[in-house]
N, C-alpha and C positions, 0 to 999 in steps of 0.2 A: 337364634344368632342373626344378627343383622348383616345384610351385604353391603358392603360399601362400594359404590360405582361412581364413576366420574360424571360429573353433570355436564361437561363439555364434548364435544365431537373430538374423536382423535383427529390430530394433524400428522398426516404422513407425507413423505417425499412424493408420493404418487399423486396426492392431492394438489400439490404445489407446482403446477406446470406453468411456471412464470419465467419468461425469458427476459433478458435485458433488452431495453430499448436502443434504438441506433443512437440516441444521444448519450445514453449511459456508456455504451461501448466507445464512443468518441472521447468521453471524458476519461476513460480508462486508458485509452490509447495516448492522449495528452499528457497523462501522469506517469505513463510507463518509464521514462528515464528517471523520474524520482524514485519509483518503486525499485527499479534496478540498482540504483545508488544505495538506497536504504538496505536492500538485501545484501549488497557486497560489504557494507559496514557491519552489519549483523554477523555475517560470516567471519568477519576479521575479528570481531569481538568474541565470538564463540570459541575461536582457535586459542584464545587466552584464558579460558575459564579454568581449566585443569592444570595450567602451568604459569610460571611468571612470563611476562611479555619480555621478549628479547627486542634488540634495536630493529631488526626487521619489522617484527609484529607492530611495534609502536609506529612505525613508518606506514605500514599498510593501515593501520587505523586512521592515522592523521590523513592520509591520502583519500580514503573512503569517506571521512568526515567532510574533507573539502569538497568532493563530489557531490555529496548531499546537500551541502549549502549552495553549490553552483545550480544543481537541478532545482532546488527550490526557488532560488532567486530567478532562473529562466522561466519557471512556471508562473511566478508572481507577475514578472513583467509581461508575459504572453497574455495573463487574465486581465491585466490593467490596460493593454493595447486594444483587445478585443472588446468593442462596445456592442451589446446587443441592440439590434434594430437600427443600427447605423452603418452606412456603407452599403455595399453590393449585395 
């Protein structure tokens, strides 16, 4: 009987001791308002999965959707204003 073995080394969580860089953490911090808005929208949508949406649910979803759009707009405007290598 033949034995079947993996040809590659195992990858475990212990072998991946990679931490996010300061730039990556800053990027996450800049995107946090958008992330929070998307989570709020997802929460509002999840509430209506198993039942029909009433007027309050529809308002909650619309409001959360507007927050997502506003956060995306703010993030896009911030990205276009900051030009790398220019300024202080």
